[in-house]
C-alpha positions, -999 to 999 in steps of 0.1 A, spaced: 0 0 0 16 33 -11 11 67 5 -15 76 -22 -37 47 -11 -39 57 25 -74 67 38 -82 104 41 -62 122 69 -94 130 89 -105 94 86 -72 81 100 -72 107 128 -106 97 139 -97 60 138 -65 67 158 -82 87 184 -110 61 188 -86 32 187 -106 16 159 -93 -20 156 -105 -23 120 -77 0 109 -49 -21 124 -26 -26 95 -41 1 73 -18 28 86 8 36 114 10 67 134 41 87 141 41 111 171 66 139 165 69 149 202 81 114 212 97 101 180 76 69 184 53 52 159 23 31 169 -7 10 157 -41 27 156 -51 6 186 -22 17 208 -35 20 245 -11 49 252 -24 84 258 -33 101 225 -12 131 215 -26 163 200 -35 160 163 -9 186 153 19 163 166 7 133 145 16 120 110 6 88 92 25 61 73 13 33 51 39 8 65 61 3 95 91 5 72 81 40 61 79 51 98 113 36 105 129 53 75 114 86 88 133 82 120 106 69 143 111 42 169 85 14 174 63 17 205 70 -7 233 33 -9 243 16 -18 209 47 -33 193 40 -23 157 70 -43 143 54 -76 154 25 -92 136 -8 -82 151 -19 -108 177 16 -119 187 16 -134 222 33 -110 247 65 -119 264 48 -125 297 27 -153 282 52 -172 262 64 -196 290 28 -206 296 22 -212 259 53 -233 257 42 -254 287 8 -258 271 24 -271 239 46 -295 258 17 -311 277 -16 -302 260 -35 -328 281 -26 -311 314 -54 -298 336 -44 -263 346 -56 -246 377 -55 -209 387 -28 -217 413 -6 -232 385 -8 -198 367 1 -179 398 32 -202 403 43 -189 369 38 -154 381 7 -149 360 -26 -134 371 -55 -157 360 -77 -128 350 -50 -114 327 -45 -147 311 -83 -151 307 -87 -117 290 -59 -125 265 -74 -158 255 -109 -144 252 -96 -116 230 -74 -138 207 -92 -172 208 -128 -163 217 -127 -184 249 -111 -184 283 -78 -201 290 -95 -230 308 -120 -235 280 -91 -235 255 -73 -261 275 -105 -282 278 -111 -280 241 -76 -292 233 -79 -321 258 -112 -332 243 -98 -329 207 -69 -352 217 -94 -376 233 -115 -376 202 -85 -386 181 -78 -415 205 -114 -427 204 -113 -426 165 -81 -447 167 -100 -474 187 -88 -466 222 -115 -473 249 -136 -444 262 -128 -451 299 -90 -453 292 -91 -421 271 -111 -402 297 -86 -410 325 -55 -405 304 -68 -370 295 -73 -358 331 -109 -366 337 -116 -380 372 -150 -395 362 -164 -411 331 -197 -391 335 -178 -358 335 -159 -368 304 -190 -379 286 -208 -346 293 -179 -325 283 -174 -345 251 -211 -343 243 -211 -305 247 -181 -302 223 -190 -329 197 -228 -331 200 -227 -368 205 -216 -394 231 -180 -406 228 -190 -441 217 -211 -429 188 -187 -402 175 -158 -423 163 -164 -415 126 -164 -377 128 -137 -354 113 -116 -335 137 -102 -302 124 -72 -289 143 -75 -251 145 -45 -227 150 -37 -190 146 -12 -179 119 3 -145 124 8 -125 92 17 -89 83 -20 -83 77 -32 -96 110 -39 -130 126 -55 -157 104 -73 -189 115 -62 -222 99 -81 -254 102 -72 -288 89 -64 -325 94 -31 -342 88 -41 -347 51 -56 -313 40 -63 -277 48 -101 -270 52 -102 -233 59 -78 -203 61 -93 -169 70 -86 -136 87 -96 -139 123 -116 -106 122 -136 -114 91 -173 -106 99 -187 -137 83 -161 -161 99 -185 -177 124 -211 -182 97 -185 -198 74 -174 -222 102 -210 -231 110 -216 -240 74 -184 -261 74 -195 -279 105 -229 -286 91 -216 -298 57 -188 -321 71 -203 -330 104 -169 -321 118 -155 -309 151 -132 -279 155 -107 -280 183 -76 -259 192 -44 -276 182 -17 -281 156 -4 -308 133 23 -312 107 1 -299 78 -8 -267 98 30 -262 105 36 -265 67 8 -240 61 24 -215 85 58 -219 68 44 -214 33 24 -183 43 56 -169 59 75 -175 27 46 -160 6 46 -127 26 84 -126 25 82 -127 -13 99 -161 -16 69 -182 -26 44 -179 -55 29 -214 -57 15 -232 -27 18 -270 -22 -7 -275 7 -34 -299 -3 -69 -283 0 -103 -295 8 -129 -269 0 -164 -283 4 -191 -264 -16 -216 -267 -43 -205 -279 -77 -207 -243 -90 -187 -229 -62 -160 -255 -66 -158 -248 -104 -153 -210 -96 -127 -217 -69 -107 -240 -93 -108 -212 -119 -95 -187 -93 -65 -210 -86 -57 -207 -123 -52 -169 -122 -14 -164 -123 5 -149 -95 8 -111 -100 -23 -109 -123 -60 -101 -119 -92 -111 -136 -126 -95 -136 -157 -113 -124 -170 -113 -159 -138 -129 -172 -141 -157 -146 -178 -163 -156 -168 -166 -192 -138 -189 -183 -162 -214 -166 -186 -213 -195 -213 -193 -176 -210 -158 -191 -243 -146 -176 -234 -158 -141 -213 -128 -130 -233 -122 -98 -231 -159 -89 -194 -158 -94 -191 -129 -70 -212 -148 -45 -189 -178 -48 -159 -155 -42 -176 -143 -10 -182 -179 2 -145 -188 -3 -131 -201 31 -96 -204 18 -81 -169 17 -49 -165 -3 -47 -202 -11 -78 -198 -33 -69 -163 -45 -102 -145 -46 -82 -113 -40 -71 -115 -76 -107 -108 -89 -115 -72 -95 -143 -51 -111 -145 -48 -149 -130 -13 -146 -101 -26 -125 -114 -12 -92 -112 -33 -60 -145 -47 -50 -158 -71 -23 -132 -88 -1 -142 -104 32 -109 -95 48 -113 -58 39 -103 -39 7 -71 -26 24 -59 -62 27 -69 -70 -9 -47 -40 -19 -18 -52 2 -20 -87 -14 -21 -74 -49 8 -50 -42 28 -79 -27 22 -101 -58 29 -73 -83 62 -65 -65 51 -30 -55 52 -36 -17 70 -67 -6 65 -73 31 83 -95 57 64 -113 84 76 -89 111 62 -57 98 87 -48 71 58 -38 49 30 -35 75 22 -52 108 
């Protein structure tokens, strides 16, 4: 995003003063009196408007002599875990079946309320709910492998079989003994220069990849659950690790073609449109009308646009490469500012590194 593509000055000033989170990544704010630059959402006291100037990227602010703010950390991807939380996250990854108590958090020097607020903000659930979901997801996998329900319950920290059955039913919607055929999608956060994204998949394929603040995200996930009769649980696997690595390489300008296997459930028309989107070359765009003609449905321009909107695989199925017939940016679930960033990245106008070299 170049300087000409920034929003109007008054719009940015209003977003900065109101700490509007939807502008995080759209611009950065330099404060002349302190020599520091921030995100729009920075919790620090707001300076007078006459002391503020705006930048399209963190790099522009750095080149202008500003230092990154220590409170909002504009050089890190939005959503990065703070330093005070990293030991807990490492311990959670080392033993995901552990049953955590508040006194365990205090022994690590953490206040339970502070941990709860961070998890609610970034994962949509409390820390204890997050841990419970992970344990149940691991248990689900064991049951699908043929391990007995009683054995699985006790191995994953449940003191009673009835308690495990009830927790399992709330997550999966069925009793453990009758849920062995379901699909379990591991869900993890992937940090990018354009904000956190949510990835979900099995060991075999990626099923969705979307910006975590997309308005229709919950609806999209509900449709996926209904279509696949699947369960979404926090976690990670080798394929999601590969997904993260390829996305990092993509934003660093080192990857143009992804190798991650995709599973994109949809109608036959939607799948035809999505396949055509994957044929659009890196660095190029097509109009909705062009896509409609390419799939042999020249009058289905509106339907093509709707299929674009129903895409659950941002970047991997590149709906951002579809523009209006006049070349203008239209309709993108992650926000037009992100669409512009992606197109600039692919055209070589604005390469960005993962840690804010072209935006945080």
